[in-house]
N, C-alpha and C positions, 0 to 999 in steps of 0.2 A: 237667268233662266234656270228652272228646276224641272227635272223629270218627275212626272206623277202618273200613276196608273189608275185608271177609272174602270171599275168592274161593273159591267152591265149585264143584265139578264136578257138574252135574245130569244125570239120565238120564230124559228125558221119553219117554212112550210115543208111539205113532204119532199119536193124536188130539192130544196136547199139542204134538207137533212141528208139526203142521199149524197149530195156533193161533199158535204162536210165529212161524212163517214168514209167516202172514197178518198178524200185528201188525207184523213188519218191513216188509211191503209198505205197510201203512196209514201208518206213520210216514214212510216214504220218500216216499209220495205227497203227504202233507200238507207235508213240507219243500219238495218241488219246487214245489207249488202256491203256497205262501207266498213262496218266493224269486222265482218268476216274477212274482207280483203286485208285489213290491217293485221288481223290475227295470223292469217296465212303468210303474209310477208315476214312477220316476226319469227314464225316457226321455221321459215326457209332461210333465215339469216339476212333478210332484206332490211332496208332502212324505213323509217317512219315517213308517211306521206302527210304533208301539212294541209292546211285548210284550202289553199289555192289548188293544190294537186287533187284534192277530193272534189273540188268544184269541176275540174276537167273530167274526173271520173263520172260525175253525175251526167255530164253531156253524153258520155259514152253509154251510160245506162239507159238514157232516153232513146238512143238509137237501137239498143238491144231489146228494150221493153217499151214499145210505142205508147202504152197506156199512161206512162209517166208524163207524156206531153200534155195530157188533159189536167194535170194537177196544177195548183198555184205555184208558179216558178220560184218566187222568193222564199216560199216555205221549204222547198227542197234545198236551196242554198243555205238556209238557216240550219239544216241538219248537219252539214259539214262544219259549220261554225261551232255548234253545240258539241259535236263529237270531238273536235279539236280541243275545245275547252276541257272536256272530260279527260282527255289524254294528258293535257298540260297539268291538270290537277293531280293526275296519277304520277307524273314524272316529278313534280315539285313537292307534293304533300304526301304521296304514297297512300291515298285514301281508298283505293280499290279499283279493279279493272272495270271498264264500262260493260254493261250487261245488254243482252239482246232484248228487244221489246216484243211483247205478245199482244195479240188482238183480244185476249181474254182479260187484260188488265182493265179494271173498272173505270179508271180515269184516262181519257185520251185528250191530246191537244196538238195543235200546230200553230206556228207563228208566221205572220206575213208582214213584210216591210211596206211602209208607205212609199208610193211611187207616183208622183203627180197628184191626182185627186182620186185615187182608187179607194181611199178610206176617208169618208167624210159624213157628217151628220146632215141628212137631206131636209129633215123637218124635226119637230119637237119629239116625235116618237119613232123615227126611222133613221137607220144608219146604213150607209152604203159600204159593203165589204167586197174585197177582191173575189171574183169568180162566183159570188153569191148574189150580188145585186142588193136591193133594198130589203132590210130585215127590220121588223118591229122590235124595239128594245124598251127596257124599263130600268131606270137608274135613279139614285138619290140625287145626282147632280148632272148638269148638262155637260156636254163635251166641249171644252174651250181650250184654246191653245193650238200649237202646231203638232199635228199627229205624226208620231214616229213609227209606230208599229201596232199590230193588233194580234192578240193570242186568242184563238178559238178553243174553248175547252168544254168537254162533256163530263159532267160529274157522275159519281157512282149512282145517283138517283135518277139519271136520265135528263138532267137539266142542262141547257146550253148557255154558255157565258162567253162574252167578248170582253177581254181585258185590253183596254186601249191605252197605250203609252203616249202621253202628250208632254210637250215642252212648253211651260208657261211660267209667268211671273207669279210668285206667291208673296203677298205682302207680309212683312214681319209684324209680329205682335208687339204692342207697346211694352217698354221696360217697366218692371215692378221693383227692381233693386232688392229682391228677396232671394234667399238661398235656402235649400232644404236638404237634409240627409234622409235617406229612405232605407229602412231595414226590411228585408223580405222575410215573410214568415209563412207558417202553415195554418195555424188557428186564425190569424189575420193575414190577408194577402200582402198588405203594405202598411208599415208603421212609420210615420214621419217624425222628425226631430221636434216638431211642435206639439206632439202628443196625439195627432189625428190617426185613427186606425181605420183602414179600409177593409171591410169584412171579406172573408172568403165565401164565395157562393159555389156550392158543389152542384153544378148543373148536371153532372153525370149521375148523381144520386137522385135528383129530382125526377129524372126520366128513367131511372134504373128498372122499375117494375115493368113498365111498358116495353122497354128494350129487351129485358130478360125473357119476357113472354114470347117474343119473336125469335130470340136467339135459341131457345129450346126447340122451337118448331123448325128452325133452320137446320139444326144439328140432326134432328130426327129425319127430316125430309132428305137431307144429303145422304144419310146412311141408307135410307130406303132406295134412293135413286142409284147409289153405288151398287147395291145388291142386284138391282134390275139390269144395270149395265153389265155386271159380271155374268148374269144369266144369259144375256144376249151374246156375249163373247164365247161362253161355254157351248152354247147351241149353234154357234157360227151363223148368226143372223146376217143376212146380206148387207143391211145398213144398220149397224149397232147404234144405239142412242147415245147422246152425250148429256152432260148435266144441264146444258142449255135447252134441252128438249122437255124438261119437266117443269110445268107451269107453277105448281105449288111451291117447288123449291125456289124458283125465280121470284115469286111473290114474297116469300119469307126473307130472301136475300135483299130485296128492295126495301122492305120495312126496316131491317136492321141498319142498312145504309142511311135510311131516312132519319132515324133517331140519332145516329152518329153525326150526321150533318147538322141536325138541329142543335145538338150539344155544342158542337164546334162553333156554330154561328152565334149562339147565345154567349159563349165565353169570349169570343173575339169582339163582339159588340161591347161587352162589359169592360174589357181591357182598353178598347179604343176610347171609351168615354173617360176612364180614369186617367189615361196618359195625356189626353187632350186637356183635361182639367189641370193637371200638374204643370204642363207647359204654359198654360195661360197664367198661372198664379206665380211661377218662380222663374227667375233669370238663370239660376244655376241649380242643377239637380245632381246630387251625389248618390250613387247606388253601389251596392256590393258587387264585386267581381266574382260571382259564384261559379263553382265548377259543378254543375248539376249532375254530370256523369258520375262523380264520386259520391254525391249525396244519394243517388238512386241505389247504391249498394246496401243501404239500410232498408231491408225488405219489409219492415213494419210500416215505414213511412213512404215507400217508393211510389205507391199509387197517389197518395195525397200530394206529394212533391211534384209528380208529373202533371197533376191537375192544375197546379198553380201557374204553369206556363211562364216561369221567370225569364226564360230566354226571349219569349215573345214580347214581354213587357220591355225588356232592354232594347229589342229591335225597334219597337214602335217609338220609344223615347229617342233613340238615335236619329231616326229620319225626321221626326217632328221637331226636334231641337235644331236640326240642320235647316229645315224649312223656315222656321219662325224666328231664327236668330237667337236661340237660347244655347246654353252650354250644358253638356252632360259629362260628368266625371265619374270614373269607376275607381273604387277604393278596395284595397285588400281587406277582406273580412276578418283577418286574424285578430283574435282577442277583443273584438269590438263589444262583445257582450259581457266580458269579465273585468274590464277596466272602468273605474269610476269616472264618469264624465265631468265631475266637479273638481276632484283633486288629483286624478290620474293614478290612483292606487289600483294595483293588480290583485284582485281577490281570488284568482285561480279559476280553473274550469268548473262550470256549473252543469249539472245534469239537466236534461230537457224539461223535467217536471218542476224545476225551480224557475218560477215566473217573476218573482220579486226577491230582492236581497238588499241588505243594509251594509253600506260601506263601513268597515271597522275603523277606518282612519278619521273620516269626517262625519260619520253618523247619518248620512243622507240615505233615505230609503229609495231604491230604484225599481222602476218597472223594467224588466230585462230588455224588452224590445225597444222601448223609448230611449233607454240609456245607450243601446247599440246604435240607434239612429243618430243620437247626438254625437257619439264618437265618430260616426261616418262623416257627419257634417264638418267636424273639426279636423279630420284627417288631412 
């Protein structure tokens, strides 16, 4: 059995939207209360409260704040689990202290666990969710398998999604007895050891003019709104306005988020198609173990490198290889582009403008990227 997440677009009515927004607020309130409690205990020399201790505190919070009883119960228990995981990551990896959540954050979400039949697909176009009842949904695939949990999410553009986690059997793909080495690039997204080059598509540049049009208006309208808010405060208006009160500012903000979302969706769809194609064609895939954080220090190429989403490609290949019974191997990229794949001669470091070179020992002319992919395959 394999866990798989199915992302569906849901269309709640007004009453259901109010319940979703209310549940967002309850989960955010509980998170901030528990985080504040942990911080105060630490400052006063107290010990850390684990997940089960926080579950008991949630029961006390329900007694103190009765409105929490109207929220979906398992979503509140999920808060203590997530906060505990954040602290465990802090203790083990020292990645940063958990932060308080704000209602102004454009993306909101909460997660509910499956209990009995509180989450199920009632018909072809409707799904039953806890506290919400039947909601119309749209998805590329039907919900099959044992449902484990559901995450309700509100995007920055105001769209509602339900990400349903199911446990189901995924049939393995037939073996091809083929292996491939893949070199990651900027001019070309991926170059295989067989000489196939998958092109880079700059989705951000395709929509850059339309996006920039609204980014300029967003900046101007934010500046104008800020001046009017400062005027209200200076004149001591009884109810000073906030940024959320300015309709033109909100429209520009929505349009910028819309284009950002479209760029991300186009890129994600392109990467999903490429990674699925690779998994279908090869039994073993070898890729570079790139440290993108170090590469982003090159400010001339930082934006182009970030657009390539190399980490996302690796993530997709990892779970798809695990699903379909294929093997993914990561290789140290050191000297892969300067060693001759035919005789093993080290020609030294080449600058980025050198795309082809001839081996002085065996005389074979190499395409820099294809040669690197061959070395990755043989590593």
